[in-house]
C-alpha positions in Angstrom: 106.7 87.8 140.5 107.8 88.3 144.6 107.9 91.7 145.1 111.1 94.0 145.9 108.6 96.8 147.2 110.8 99.0 149.4 114.3 98.0 147.9 116.5 99.4 145.8 116.5 99.0 142.2 118.4 95.5 141.1 121.4 96.3 139.1 120.8 95.5 135.3 122.8 92.2 135.3 120.6 91.1 137.7 117.4 92.3 136.0 118.2 90.7 132.6 118.5 87.0 134.2 115.0 87.7 135.6 112.8 84.9 133.6 110.5 87.4 132.3 113.0 89.5 130.9 114.6 86.9 129.3 111.2 86.0 127.7 111.1 89.5 126.0 114.6 89.1 124.6 113.5 85.8 123.3 110.5 87.4 121.6 112.4 91.1 120.8 115.5 90.9 121.0 118.4 91.7 123.5 119.0 95.4 122.1 115.5 96.7 122.4 114.8 95.0 126.1 117.9 96.7 127.0 117.0 100.0 126.3 113.7 99.7 128.2 115.3 98.1 131.2 117.7 100.7 131.8 115.1 103.4 131.2 112.9 101.5 133.9 115.3 101.3 136.1 115.9 105.0 136.0 112.6 105.5 137.1 112.9 103.5 139.6 115.9 105.5 141.2 113.8 108.3 140.7 111.4 106.9 143.0 108.2 106.6 140.4 108.9 102.5 140.4 108.8 100.7 143.6 108.7 97.3 143.1 109.6 94.2 140.3 106.3 93.9 138.9 105.4 97.3 138.2 109.2 97.4 137.0 108.6 94.3 134.3 104.9 96.2 133.4 107.1 99.2 132.7 109.4 97.7 130.5 106.9 95.4 128.5 105.0 98.6 127.7 107.9 100.5 126.8 108.5 97.5 124.3 105.0 97.7 122.5 105.0 101.5 122.4 108.8 101.4 120.5 107.1 98.6 118.2 103.5 99.9 117.7 103.4 101.1 114.0 103.3 105.0 113.6 101.7 104.5 110.3 98.2 103.3 110.9 94.8 103.1 109.5 92.2 106.0 110.6 88.4 106.6 110.0 88.2 109.5 108.0 84.9 111.0 109.4 86.3 114.5 108.4 83.9 115.0 105.6 86.5 115.4 103.1 86.7 112.4 100.7 90.2 112.5 99.4 91.8 114.1 102.5 95.3 114.8 101.7 96.5 114.3 105.4 94.4 110.9 105.5 96.2 109.5 102.4 94.1 110.9 99.4 91.9 107.8 97.5 91.9 104.5 99.5 92.3 101.7 97.1 90.2 99.0 95.4 90.8 95.1 96.5 92.0 94.9 92.6 95.3 97.3 93.2 95.7 95.8 96.9 96.1 92.3 95.5 98.1 93.6 92.4 100.7 95.1 94.8 100.7 92.3 97.2 101.4 89.9 93.6 104.6 92.1 93.0 105.6 92.8 96.5 106.8 89.4 97.8 109.7 88.5 95.0 111.2 89.2 91.6 108.8 90.6 89.2 109.3 92.2 84.9 109.5 95.4 86.4 111.7 96.4 83.7 112.1 92.8 82.4 110.4 91.8 78.7 108.9 88.5 78.5 108.4 88.2 75.3 112.0 89.8 73.8 114.0 88.3 76.7 115.7 92.1 77.1 115.4 94.8 79.4 112.1 96.3 79.5 110.2 99.6 79.9 108.4 99.7 83.9 106.0 102.1 81.6 104.7 100.1 79.5 102.8 98.2 82.5 100.8 101.4 82.3 101.2 103.4 79.3 98.6 101.6 76.6 96.0 101.9 79.4 96.5 105.4 79.9 97.0 105.7 76.0 93.2 103.9 75.6 91.3 105.6 78.4 93.0 109.4 77.4 93.3 109.3 73.5 97.0 110.1 74.1 99.8 108.9 71.4 101.9 108.2 74.9 102.6 108.1 78.3 104.5 107.9 81.5 104.2 108.0 85.2 106.2 109.5 87.8 105.5 110.1 91.7 103.1 112.3 92.2 101.6 115.2 89.7 103.9 117.9 91.1 106.8 116.3 90.0 105.2 115.7 86.3 105.0 119.0 85.8 108.6 119.5 87.3 110.1 116.8 84.7 107.7 118.2 81.5 108.7 122.2 82.4 112.8 120.9 82.9 112.7 118.3 79.7 110.9 120.9 77.3 111.8 123.9 78.2 115.3 124.1 80.2 116.5 127.7 80.3 113.5 128.9 77.8 110.6 130.9 78.7 107.0 129.3 79.8 104.0 131.7 79.1 101.2 131.4 81.9 98.2 133.3 82.6 98.3 135.4 86.2 95.3 133.5 87.2 96.9 130.3 87.0 99.8 130.7 89.5 99.1 128.2 91.5 99.5 127.5 95.0 98.7 124.0 96.0 99.1 122.5 99.7 102.1 123.1 101.8 103.1 126.6 99.9 104.1 124.9 96.6 104.1 127.5 94.1 103.9 127.0 90.3 106.6 129.6 90.3 108.6 127.9 92.7 108.5 124.4 90.6 108.9 126.6 87.4 112.6 128.0 89.0 113.3 124.4 89.9 112.5 123.5 86.7 115.3 126.2 85.3 112.6 127.8 83.1 111.9 131.7 83.2 108.5 132.2 83.8 106.5 134.7 81.9 103.4 136.2 83.3 100.5 137.4 80.7 97.3 139.2 81.4 96.0 139.9 84.6 94.6 138.2 87.8 91.3 138.1 86.8 91.3 138.7 83.3 93.5 137.1 80.3 93.0 137.5 76.6 94.6 135.8 73.2 96.6 139.1 72.3 98.6 139.2 75.7 99.3 135.2 75.2 100.3 136.3 71.4 102.4 139.1 72.3 104.4 137.7 74.5 105.4 135.2 72.3 109.4 134.7 70.7 112.2 132.8 70.0 112.7 132.4 74.0 109.4 131.1 74.3 109.7 127.2 74.7 105.5 126.3 75.5 102.3 127.8 77.1 101.4 126.3 80.2 97.6 126.0 81.4 97.3 125.6 85.0 93.6 124.0 86.0 92.6 126.0 88.8 91.4 123.5 90.6 91.2 124.7 94.4 90.1 128.2 94.1 87.4 130.2 91.5 87.8 133.6 90.2 84.2 135.3 89.9 82.7 138.2 88.5 84.7 140.4 86.2 87.1 137.4 84.5 88.2 136.2 81.4 90.4 133.3 80.0 91.2 131.5 76.9 89.9 127.5 76.6 92.3 125.1 75.5 91.3 125.0 72.1 91.9 128.9 72.0 95.2 128.2 73.4 96.1 125.5 71.5 95.4 127.3 68.1 97.9 130.2 69.1 100.9 127.2 69.9 100.2 125.6 66.5 100.6 129.3 65.1 103.8 129.7 66.5 105.1 125.5 66.5 104.6 125.2 70.5 103.3 123.1 72.8 100.8 123.6 74.9 101.1 121.8 78.4 97.9 121.6 80.5 98.4 120.6 84.3 95.0 119.5 84.9 95.6 118.7 89.1 93.0 116.4 90.0 92.0 115.2 86.4 89.3 113.0 85.5 89.1 110.0 83.0 85.7 109.8 83.0 82.8 112.8 83.5 81.9 113.1 86.6 78.4 114.5 85.8 77.4 110.9 85.0 77.9 109.9 88.8 76.0 113.1 90.0 79.5 115.0 90.4 80.3 118.4 89.9 82.2 118.4 86.1 85.9 117.9 85.9 88.2 118.6 83.0 88.1 114.9 81.4 91.6 114.1 80.3 90.5 112.7 76.8 89.0 115.8 75.8 91.4 118.4 76.8 93.6 116.6 74.5 91.1 116.2 72.0 90.9 120.1 72.1 94.7 120.3 71.0 96.5 120.1 74.2 100.0 118.9 73.6 100.8 117.6 76.8 98.6 116.7 80.1 99.8 116.2 83.5 97.2 114.5 86.2 97.2 113.1 89.4 96.6 109.1 89.6 95.5 109.6 93.2 92.7 111.9 93.3 89.7 111.5 90.9 91.2 108.8 89.5 91.0 106.9 92.1 94.8 105.1 92.4 97.6 105.1 94.3 99.9 108.4 94.1 101.9 109.2 91.3 101.9 111.6 88.4 100.7 110.7 84.8 102.4 112.7 81.8 100.0 111.6 78.2 100.3 113.6 75.1 102.1 113.6 71.8 104.7 110.8 71.2 107.8 113.1 70.5 107.6 115.0 73.5 106.7 112.0 75.8 110.2 110.7 74.4 112.1 114.2 75.2 110.3 113.7 78.7 111.6 110.2 79.2 115.0 111.1 78.5 115.4 113.8 80.6 117.6 112.9 83.7 115.3 113.4 86.1 113.0 110.7 84.9 114.8 108.1 87.0 114.6 110.2 89.9 111.1 110.8 89.8 109.8 107.5 88.6 107.2 104.9 90.5 108.5 102.0 92.1 107.0 98.6 91.3 104.4 98.6 94.0 102.5 102.0 92.7 102.8 100.8 89.3 101.1 97.6 89.6 97.9 99.2 92.0 98.2 102.1 89.2 97.6 99.2 86.7 95.1 97.8 88.4 93.1 100.4 88.5 93.4 101.7 85.0 91.9 98.0 84.2 88.7 98.9 86.2 87.9 101.7 83.6 87.2 99.2 81.0 83.9 99.2 82.3 82.9 102.8 83.4 79.3 101.5 84.1 80.6 99.4 87.1 83.6 102.5 88.5 81.2 103.9 91.0 81.0 100.3 93.2 84.4 99.4 92.3 86.7 102.4 92.3 86.3 103.6 96.4 86.8 107.1 96.0 83.9 107.6 93.7 81.5 104.9 95.5 82.2 107.7 98.4 82.0 110.7 96.2 78.9 109.1 94.7 77.1 107.7 97.4 73.3 109.1 98.3 72.4 110.8 101.6 69.8 108.9 102.1 72.8 105.8 102.9 74.8 108.1 104.8 71.6 109.1 107.1 71.2 104.9 107.8 74.9 104.5 109.2 74.4 107.7 111.2 71.4 106.3 112.6 73.2 102.6 112.8 75.9 104.2 114.8 74.3 106.9 117.4 73.6 104.5 120.0 77.4 103.4 120.4 78.7 106.7 120.0 76.5 107.4 122.9 77.6 105.0 124.4 81.3 105.9 124.2 80.4 109.7 124.8 77.9 109.4 128.3 75.7 110.9 130.2 78.2 114.4 130.0 78.1 115.0 126.0 74.7 115.7 124.1 75.3 113.6 120.7 72.4 113.6 118.1 72.5 113.7 114.6 73.0 116.6 111.4 72.6 117.2 108.0 76.0 118.5 106.7 77.8 119.3 103.4 80.9 116.9 102.3 83.6 118.3 100.3 85.9 116.7 97.3 88.9 117.7 98.5 92.4 117.9 97.2 91.6 121.0 95.7 88.8 119.1 93.6 86.1 122.2 93.1 86.7 124.0 96.1 82.7 125.7 96.0 81.0 122.4 95.7 79.7 120.5 98.2 77.9 117.3 98.8 75.0 116.3 100.6 75.9 114.2 103.6 75.1 113.1 107.3 77.1 113.8 110.5 77.1 112.6 114.2 77.1 115.6 116.1 78.4 115.9 119.7 78.1 118.8 121.8 79.5 119.8 125.6 76.9 121.3 127.7 79.1 123.3 129.4 77.5 126.7 129.6 80.8 128.5 129.5 82.1 129.0 125.6 85.8 128.4 126.4 85.1 125.4 128.9 82.9 123.9 126.2 85.7 124.3 123.6 88.2 122.5 125.7 85.9 119.9 126.3 85.3 119.3 122.4 89.1 119.3 122.2 89.0 116.3 124.6 86.7 114.7 122.1 88.6 114.8 119.4 92.2 114.0 121.0 90.8 110.7 122.9 88.9 110.3 119.3 92.2 109.8 117.6 93.7 107.8 120.4 91.1 104.6 120.0 92.4 101.7 118.2 91.9 102.7 114.9 91.9 106.9 115.5 88.7 108.4 114.1 89.4 111.9 112.9 86.3 114.4 112.6 86.2 118.5 112.7 85.3 121.0 115.1 82.9 123.3 113.9 79.9 125.5 115.1 80.4 124.8 118.4 80.2 120.8 118.0 82.1 117.9 116.9 80.8 116.7 113.9 81.7 113.1 112.7 80.6 113.4 109.1 79.8 109.5 107.9 80.1 109.4 104.3 83.5 107.5 104.1 82.2 104.9 107.1 82.1 101.8 104.9 82.6 99.4 108.4 80.1 100.7 110.2 80.0 98.1 112.6 84.5 97.8 113.1 83.7 101.8 114.4 80.7 100.9 116.7 82.3 97.9 118.3 85.2 100.5 119.4 82.8 102.9 120.6 80.8 100.2 122.4 84.5 98.7 124.4 85.6 102.1 125.3 84.7 105.1 127.1 85.2 108.7 126.8 87.1 110.1 130.1 86.3 113.6 131.0 89.5 114.4 132.2 92.5 113.1 130.2 94.5 110.1 132.0 97.8 111.5 134.0 
């Protein structure tokens, strides 16, 4: 292209006739190219562009930036395995294949192939949920908060729900159980104290206005010391005595004993139902290792009432979620292979020695990326499960550690933040955590180290951010 340096910017119509602009229009459409061209011409008028070549480059860069997906994969090196902000549980290949199979065309989402009549979308997962939990019936909505909302609205509308004060949980984003109950249209009846709740607290609070007892698993905090609470079995006995349901919100929930994988114990859904809970709610995208969904399982008559709620349609799952969930549930048919086949469980149960080998393999590539001005070594760290599960338990892990060599503390802090920022700008962003005057990259979740190493070998950290 010939240079137009020192000349006035061309008119829009003239620029649209350039061969290079015509090629962009053919690839991306006139409207997008026109907007980018107008913005770039304004930069020319403002003195930031002075020739045709720079203008063309700016137009193309602007289009590429607009078309680049905002939603992209990242490397989770935070040390939190089931990270809410990073998408929680990664899906196994079987779930991804199941999504692809139903995504591109028609499917029997609500069609019974045997009878030729309208079907129920819950049928694709209900049998497996019941088989794995011992529940009489089950239904699924878009997350566990929705599951709690739906259960309360369907079973306790305009009536009282009794909850221990020590279980008035708050989950991420200031989403509190009392607020959910208010939106569900039921009235909260608090019993006991923050640290101690007794049998008589529940019994004394039950009246003709009581719809159900609710027990919330305190998965993201622990009350220790002088404390007491009722077991599921004890609460179930009170509920049966007064002929009201016991609903247990398990939060993360687990279909297996996590101790089999060398992990901290979590309530097992089957056990909670066996101990007398009438309905349980739990997440599919945490310890279960599936897509985002909230599962409701329990007594058939109560599940029928829940399904009939008008809210059920508003909160239901789409075909992609159901396909993925069904695929993950089928993997639970063979519990002995779960630690290998479900990525979240595989990462959580990964031995520290194996993580250490990954860290050692990646160290030279990260040193290449960071350059001479940054100290890079390895260290032992502690990972966490995440998403509110087992807040006090940690998993031994290993990390790459980056430290600034500045003598000034404030300068070191600035450089660590800049290191973290530039890691986030890589083609596949790398997300770590700053702690102990270091940028730590916990490698527990790194299962494709070569892809990560290649990025570091092909890029270098720039001490000063680009203008």
